[in-house]
A tleap script that builds the chain and sets N, CA, C and O, in Angstrom:
source leaprc.protein.ff14SB
mol = sequence {
  NMET LEU LEU LYS TYR LYS ASP GLY LYS LYS
  GLU ILE LEU ILE LYS ALA ASP THR LEU SER
  ASP PHE GLU LYS GLY LYS LYS ILE GLU LEU
  ALA GLU ILE VAL LEU THR ASN LEU LEU GLY
  GLU GLU LYS VAL MET ASN GLU LEU ASP TYR
  LEU ASP VAL LEU GLU ILE ASP GLU SER PRO
  TYR ASN THR GLN GLY ILE LYS ASP LEU ASP
  LYS HIE LEU ASP HIE LEU LYS LYS ASP CALA
}
set mol.1.N position { 50.814 -64.727 122.600 }
set mol.1.CA position { 49.549 -65.181 122.056 }
set mol.1.C position { 48.815 -63.698 121.837 }
set mol.1.O position { 48.780 -62.820 122.700 }
set mol.2.N position { 48.136 -63.585 120.270 }
set mol.2.CA position { 47.390 -62.846 120.113 }
set mol.2.C position { 46.151 -62.903 120.032 }
set mol.2.O position { 45.645 -63.354 119.005 }
set mol.3.N position { 45.320 -62.437 121.148 }
set mol.3.CA position { 43.987 -62.502 120.818 }
set mol.3.C position { 42.881 -61.071 120.531 }
set mol.3.O position { 42.668 -59.938 120.962 }
set mol.4.N position { 42.369 -62.093 119.445 }
set mol.4.CA position { 41.074 -60.714 119.668 }
set mol.4.C position { 39.295 -61.034 120.054 }
set mol.4.O position { 38.704 -62.113 119.992 }
set mol.5.N position { 39.064 -60.453 120.225 }
set mol.5.CA position { 37.482 -60.449 120.878 }
set mol.5.C position { 36.404 -59.672 119.679 }
set mol.5.O position { 36.532 -58.996 118.659 }
set mol.6.N position { 35.017 -60.380 120.723 }
set mol.6.CA position { 34.174 -59.757 119.537 }
set mol.6.C position { 33.840 -58.567 119.561 }
set mol.6.O position { 33.166 -58.015 118.691 }
set mol.7.N position { 34.249 -58.092 120.491 }
set mol.7.CA position { 34.190 -56.201 119.996 }
set mol.7.C position { 35.081 -55.996 119.083 }
set mol.7.O position { 34.884 -54.847 118.690 }
set mol.8.N position { 35.831 -56.389 118.597 }
set mol.8.CA position { 37.273 -56.052 117.606 }
set mol.8.C position { 38.642 -55.914 118.664 }
set mol.8.O position { 39.761 -55.808 118.163 }
set mol.9.N position { 38.471 -55.925 120.070 }
set mol.9.CA position { 39.979 -55.608 120.865 }
set mol.9.C position { 40.761 -56.398 120.843 }
set mol.9.O position { 40.453 -57.580 120.686 }
set mol.10.N position { 42.251 -55.917 121.023 }
set mol.10.CA position { 43.167 -57.295 120.547 }
set mol.10.C position { 44.050 -56.988 121.582 }
set mol.10.O position { 44.589 -55.886 121.668 }
set mol.11.N position { 44.312 -58.327 122.743 }
set mol.11.CA position { 45.024 -58.346 123.839 }
set mol.11.C position { 45.973 -59.652 123.047 }
set mol.11.O position { 45.635 -60.593 122.329 }
set mol.12.N position { 47.620 -59.065 123.703 }
set mol.12.CA position { 48.631 -59.548 123.952 }
set mol.12.C position { 48.749 -60.151 125.168 }
set mol.12.O position { 48.464 -59.441 126.133 }
set mol.13.N position { 49.274 -61.858 125.492 }
set mol.13.CA position { 49.684 -62.175 126.149 }
set mol.13.C position { 51.207 -62.942 126.041 }
set mol.13.O position { 51.661 -63.665 125.154 }
set mol.14.N position { 51.725 -62.531 127.170 }
set mol.14.CA position { 53.392 -62.849 126.891 }
set mol.14.C position { 53.886 -63.966 127.852 }
set mol.14.O position { 53.401 -63.669 128.944 }
set mol.15.N position { 54.403 -64.774 127.945 }
set mol.15.CA position { 55.394 -65.728 128.582 }
set mol.15.C position { 56.416 -65.843 128.084 }
set mol.15.O position { 56.665 -66.407 127.018 }
set mol.16.N position { 57.379 -65.131 129.054 }
set mol.16.CA position { 58.977 -65.151 128.917 }
set mol.16.C position { 59.302 -65.534 130.445 }
set mol.16.O position { 58.666 -65.211 131.448 }
set mol.17.N position { 60.450 -66.300 130.346 }
set mol.17.CA position { 61.006 -67.116 131.471 }
set mol.17.C position { 62.026 -66.150 131.930 }
set mol.17.O position { 62.509 -66.326 133.048 }
set mol.18.N position { 62.439 -65.086 131.160 }
set mol.18.CA position { 63.481 -63.832 131.225 }
set mol.18.C position { 62.851 -63.064 132.337 }
set mol.18.O position { 63.618 -62.613 133.187 }
set mol.19.N position { 61.657 -62.861 132.455 }
set mol.19.CA position { 60.830 -62.196 133.354 }
set mol.19.C position { 60.604 -62.335 134.705 }
set mol.19.O position { 60.024 -61.461 135.350 }
set mol.20.N position { 61.091 -63.551 135.279 }
set mol.20.CA position { 60.031 -64.259 136.049 }
set mol.20.C position { 60.555 -63.760 137.280 }
set mol.20.O position { 59.764 -63.891 138.214 }
set mol.21.N position { 61.811 -63.147 137.609 }
set mol.21.CA position { 62.176 -62.259 138.462 }
set mol.21.C position { 61.789 -60.955 138.704 }
set mol.21.O position { 62.157 -60.279 139.665 }
set mol.22.N position { 61.125 -60.649 137.918 }
set mol.22.CA position { 60.349 -59.110 138.360 }
set mol.22.C position { 58.809 -58.807 138.962 }
set mol.22.O position { 57.970 -59.703 139.063 }
set mol.23.N position { 58.641 -57.866 139.223 }
set mol.23.CA position { 57.231 -58.071 140.022 }
set mol.23.C position { 56.533 -57.862 138.510 }
set mol.23.O position { 57.175 -57.475 137.533 }
set mol.24.N position { 54.969 -58.217 138.492 }
set mol.24.CA position { 53.663 -58.134 137.707 }
set mol.24.C position { 53.897 -56.791 137.111 }
set mol.24.O position { 54.210 -56.695 135.925 }
set mol.25.N position { 53.727 -55.489 138.069 }
set mol.25.CA position { 54.337 -54.030 136.771 }
set mol.25.C position { 55.234 -54.044 135.939 }
set mol.25.O position { 55.122 -53.661 134.775 }
set mol.26.N position { 56.625 -54.675 136.677 }
set mol.26.CA position { 57.481 -54.267 136.101 }
set mol.26.C position { 57.885 -54.729 134.630 }
set mol.26.O position { 58.493 -54.206 133.696 }
set mol.27.N position { 57.237 -56.000 134.873 }
set mol.27.CA position { 56.659 -57.258 133.799 }
set mol.27.C position { 56.324 -56.444 132.269 }
set mol.27.O position { 56.907 -56.200 131.213 }
set mol.28.N position { 55.304 -56.265 132.764 }
set mol.28.CA position { 54.669 -55.289 131.636 }
set mol.28.C position { 55.164 -54.278 131.029 }
set mol.28.O position { 55.043 -54.113 129.815 }
set mol.29.N position { 55.823 -53.427 131.864 }
set mol.29.CA position { 56.724 -52.261 131.557 }
set mol.29.C position { 57.868 -52.567 130.338 }
set mol.29.O position { 58.064 -51.872 129.341 }
set mol.30.N position { 58.593 -53.876 130.743 }
set mol.30.CA position { 59.833 -54.559 129.854 }
set mol.30.C position { 58.634 -55.117 128.776 }
set mol.30.O position { 58.717 -54.426 127.760 }
set mol.31.N position { 57.873 -55.826 128.687 }
set mol.31.CA position { 56.634 -56.301 127.970 }
set mol.31.C position { 56.417 -54.768 126.267 }
set mol.31.O position { 56.495 -54.713 125.040 }
set mol.32.N position { 56.185 -54.053 127.236 }
set mol.32.CA position { 55.256 -53.018 126.644 }
set mol.32.C position { 56.931 -52.234 125.493 }
set mol.32.O position { 56.907 -52.173 124.264 }
set mol.33.N position { 58.023 -51.813 126.291 }
set mol.33.CA position { 59.813 -51.893 125.833 }
set mol.33.C position { 59.461 -52.424 124.453 }
set mol.33.O position { 59.331 -51.752 123.430 }
set mol.34.N position { 59.346 -53.567 124.571 }
set mol.34.CA position { 60.032 -54.953 123.947 }
set mol.34.C position { 59.051 -54.682 121.958 }
set mol.34.O position { 59.532 -54.578 120.829 }
set mol.35.N position { 57.409 -54.668 122.547 }
set mol.35.CA position { 56.375 -54.634 121.832 }
set mol.35.C position { 57.062 -53.207 120.913 }
set mol.35.O position { 57.516 -53.260 119.770 }
set mol.36.N position { 56.982 -52.151 121.674 }
set mol.36.CA position { 57.172 -51.050 120.838 }
set mol.36.C position { 58.213 -50.939 119.715 }
set mol.36.O position { 58.055 -50.328 118.658 }
set mol.37.N position { 59.446 -51.713 120.153 }
set mol.37.CA position { 61.142 -52.094 119.616 }
set mol.37.C position { 60.278 -52.105 118.603 }
set mol.37.O position { 60.010 -51.199 117.814 }
set mol.38.N position { 59.614 -53.826 118.716 }
set mol.38.CA position { 59.619 -54.657 117.375 }
set mol.38.C position { 58.108 -54.127 116.678 }
set mol.38.O position { 57.743 -54.853 115.753 }
set mol.39.N position { 57.453 -53.299 116.905 }
set mol.39.CA position { 56.331 -53.208 116.224 }
set mol.39.C position { 56.292 -51.306 115.694 }
set mol.39.O position { 56.084 -50.934 114.539 }
set mol.40.N position { 56.472 -50.665 116.522 }
set mol.40.CA position { 56.787 -49.299 116.543 }
set mol.40.C position { 55.542 -48.181 117.719 }
set mol.40.O position { 54.323 -48.340 117.787 }
set mol.41.N position { 55.976 -47.631 118.119 }
set mol.41.CA position { 54.908 -46.889 118.755 }
set mol.41.C position { 53.638 -46.540 118.533 }
set mol.41.O position { 52.736 -46.527 119.370 }
set mol.42.N position { 53.565 -46.237 117.318 }
set mol.42.CA position { 52.357 -46.176 116.392 }
set mol.42.C position { 51.038 -47.437 116.632 }
set mol.42.O position { 49.920 -47.346 117.140 }
set mol.43.N position { 51.654 -48.393 116.116 }
set mol.43.CA position { 51.170 -49.621 116.555 }
set mol.43.C position { 50.823 -50.222 117.689 }
set mol.43.O position { 49.737 -50.798 117.758 }
set mol.44.N position { 51.589 -50.187 118.631 }
set mol.44.CA position { 51.282 -50.362 119.924 }
set mol.44.C position { 50.095 -49.687 120.072 }
set mol.44.O position { 49.012 -50.226 119.843 }
set mol.45.N position { 50.210 -48.580 120.429 }
set mol.45.CA position { 48.741 -47.504 120.816 }
set mol.45.C position { 48.100 -47.568 120.195 }
set mol.45.O position { 47.128 -47.083 120.774 }
set mol.46.N position { 47.599 -48.024 118.650 }
set mol.46.CA position { 46.920 -47.883 117.906 }
set mol.46.C position { 45.693 -48.772 118.137 }
set mol.46.O position { 44.530 -48.597 118.502 }
set mol.47.N position { 46.774 -50.223 117.616 }
set mol.47.CA position { 46.086 -51.629 117.459 }
set mol.47.C position { 46.185 -52.445 118.514 }
set mol.47.O position { 45.985 -53.621 118.211 }
set mol.48.N position { 46.444 -52.231 119.754 }
set mol.48.CA position { 46.468 -53.089 120.738 }
set mol.48.C position { 45.890 -52.447 121.969 }
set mol.48.O position { 46.301 -51.371 122.405 }
set mol.49.N position { 44.893 -53.169 122.527 }
set mol.49.CA position { 43.792 -52.812 123.654 }
set mol.49.C position { 44.593 -53.181 124.946 }
set mol.49.O position { 45.152 -52.431 125.746 }
set mol.50.N position { 44.516 -54.251 124.931 }
set mol.50.CA position { 45.376 -55.387 126.339 }
set mol.50.C position { 47.063 -56.051 126.381 }
set mol.50.O position { 47.777 -56.480 125.475 }
set mol.51.N position { 47.205 -55.958 127.318 }
set mol.51.CA position { 48.707 -56.588 127.247 }
set mol.51.C position { 48.767 -57.251 128.728 }
set mol.51.O position { 48.335 -56.674 129.726 }
set mol.52.N position { 49.461 -58.762 128.741 }
set mol.52.CA position { 49.457 -59.248 129.976 }
set mol.52.C position { 50.876 -59.893 129.425 }
set mol.52.O position { 51.379 -60.128 128.326 }
set mol.53.N position { 51.340 -60.089 131.225 }
set mol.53.CA position { 52.484 -61.172 131.416 }
set mol.53.C position { 52.517 -62.158 132.025 }
set mol.53.O position { 52.731 -61.941 133.218 }
set mol.54.N position { 52.374 -63.448 131.706 }
set mol.54.CA position { 51.840 -64.214 132.084 }
set mol.54.C position { 53.079 -64.989 132.430 }
set mol.54.O position { 54.117 -64.901 131.775 }
set mol.55.N position { 52.887 -65.956 133.767 }
set mol.55.CA position { 53.486 -66.630 134.215 }
set mol.55.C position { 54.221 -68.142 132.967 }
set mol.55.O position { 53.778 -68.058 131.822 }
set mol.56.N position { 55.051 -69.140 133.184 }
set mol.56.CA position { 55.543 -69.795 132.413 }
set mol.56.C position { 54.054 -70.914 132.195 }
set mol.56.O position { 53.344 -71.347 131.288 }
set mol.57.N position { 54.170 -70.981 133.454 }
set mol.57.CA position { 53.174 -72.579 133.664 }
set mol.57.C position { 51.405 -72.090 133.647 }
set mol.57.O position { 50.492 -72.913 133.721 }
set mol.58.N position { 51.225 -70.728 133.544 }
set mol.58.CA position { 50.042 -69.887 133.163 }
set mol.58.C position { 48.935 -70.114 132.585 }
set mol.58.O position { 47.801 -70.064 133.061 }
set mol.59.N position { 49.456 -70.500 130.985 }
set mol.59.CA position { 48.876 -70.044 130.168 }
set mol.59.C position { 48.268 -71.735 129.417 }
set mol.59.O position { 48.999 -72.695 129.171 }
set mol.60.N position { 46.871 -71.664 129.210 }
set mol.60.CA position { 46.486 -73.492 128.581 }
set mol.60.C position { 46.709 -72.266 127.060 }
set mol.60.O position { 46.678 -71.487 128.013 }
set mol.61.N position { 46.814 -71.758 126.286 }
set mol.61.CA position { 47.012 -71.235 124.881 }
set mol.61.C position { 48.202 -71.918 123.990 }
set mol.61.O position { 49.271 -72.253 124.500 }
set mol.62.N position { 47.975 -72.046 122.949 }
set mol.62.CA position { 49.365 -72.639 122.572 }
set mol.62.C position { 49.816 -71.577 121.967 }
set mol.62.O position { 49.049 -70.893 121.289 }
set mol.63.N position { 51.259 -71.228 122.123 }
set mol.63.CA position { 52.015 -69.785 121.974 }
set mol.63.C position { 53.350 -70.057 120.936 }
set mol.63.O position { 54.089 -71.040 121.006 }
set mol.64.N position { 53.443 -69.181 120.170 }
set mol.64.CA position { 54.183 -68.935 119.159 }
set mol.64.C position { 55.240 -67.665 119.575 }
set mol.64.O position { 55.264 -67.085 120.660 }
set mol.65.N position { 56.074 -67.413 118.436 }
set mol.65.CA position { 57.431 -66.978 119.027 }
set mol.65.C position { 57.089 -65.466 118.648 }
set mol.65.O position { 56.155 -65.525 117.848 }
set mol.66.N position { 57.438 -64.158 118.875 }
set mol.66.CA position { 57.096 -63.089 118.396 }
set mol.66.C position { 57.217 -62.046 117.195 }
set mol.66.O position { 56.610 -61.111 116.672 }
set mol.67.N position { 58.474 -62.859 117.082 }
set mol.67.CA position { 58.651 -62.320 115.906 }
set mol.67.C position { 57.842 -62.152 114.524 }
set mol.67.O position { 58.257 -61.552 113.533 }
set mol.68.N position { 56.466 -62.878 114.676 }
set mol.68.CA position { 56.167 -62.989 113.609 }
set mol.68.C position { 54.502 -62.306 113.827 }
set mol.68.O position { 53.569 -62.540 113.058 }
set mol.69.N position { 54.425 -61.425 115.066 }
set mol.69.CA position { 53.339 -60.583 115.518 }
set mol.69.C position { 53.065 -59.709 114.690 }
set mol.69.O position { 51.853 -59.589 114.507 }
set mol.70.N position { 53.713 -59.032 114.102 }
set mol.70.CA position { 53.188 -58.314 113.223 }
set mol.70.C position { 52.794 -57.853 111.527 }
set mol.70.O position { 52.541 -56.904 110.785 }
set mol.71.N position { 52.973 -59.380 111.606 }
set mol.71.CA position { 52.338 -59.941 110.560 }
set mol.71.C position { 51.186 -60.053 110.860 }
set mol.71.O position { 50.369 -59.437 110.175 }
set mol.72.N position { 50.645 -61.001 112.158 }
set mol.72.CA position { 49.568 -61.540 112.827 }
set mol.72.C position { 48.650 -60.069 112.916 }
set mol.72.O position { 47.572 -59.837 112.367 }
set mol.73.N position { 49.094 -59.580 113.398 }
set mol.73.CA position { 48.411 -58.063 113.812 }
set mol.73.C position { 47.606 -57.427 112.197 }
set mol.73.O position { 46.451 -57.004 112.147 }
set mol.74.N position { 48.485 -57.506 111.103 }
set mol.74.CA position { 48.137 -57.187 109.937 }
set mol.74.C position { 47.245 -57.930 109.526 }
set mol.74.O position { 46.260 -57.439 108.974 }
set mol.75.N position { 47.361 -59.143 109.679 }
set mol.75.CA position { 46.426 -60.001 109.050 }
set mol.75.C position { 45.221 -59.839 109.900 }
set mol.75.O position { 44.144 -59.901 109.308 }
set mol.76.N position { 45.204 -59.605 111.426 }
set mol.76.CA position { 43.887 -59.037 112.205 }
set mol.76.C position { 43.022 -57.752 111.297 }
set mol.76.O position { 41.871 -57.533 110.921 }
set mol.77.N position { 44.103 -57.225 111.241 }
set mol.77.CA position { 43.238 -55.679 110.639 }
set mol.77.C position { 42.517 -55.988 108.971 }
set mol.77.O position { 41.630 -55.328 108.430 }
set mol.78.N position { 43.242 -57.209 108.427 }
set mol.78.CA position { 42.516 -56.948 107.226 }
set mol.78.C position { 41.297 -57.484 107.333 }
set mol.78.O position { 40.403 -57.243 106.521 }
set mol.79.N position { 41.129 -58.453 108.604 }
set mol.79.CA position { 39.816 -59.483 108.551 }
set mol.79.C position { 38.724 -58.488 109.362 }
set mol.79.O position { 37.577 -58.906 109.519 }
set mol.80.N position { 39.003 -57.523 109.733 }
set mol.80.CA position { 38.403 -56.512 110.988 }
set mol.80.C position { 37.025 -56.192 109.712 }
set mol.80.O position { 36.096 -55.432 109.985 }
savepdb mol mol.pdb
quit
């Protein structure tokens, strides 16, 4: 889930059942690696402000696959 707040900051909430066996800090570290590989280090560093990894049943948000995240970030950037 990609969220954009009123102050323009962006947060990504990730749910992944494959991360359920890891502690919270390790989950976030692994999610950062995946995002960096998917989006590139520059985009992760410059365009994302927050990252959290949620438990599978923890989020009330409708989620989408991560493959279109780059397009969604670009769309938010154009609307800024």
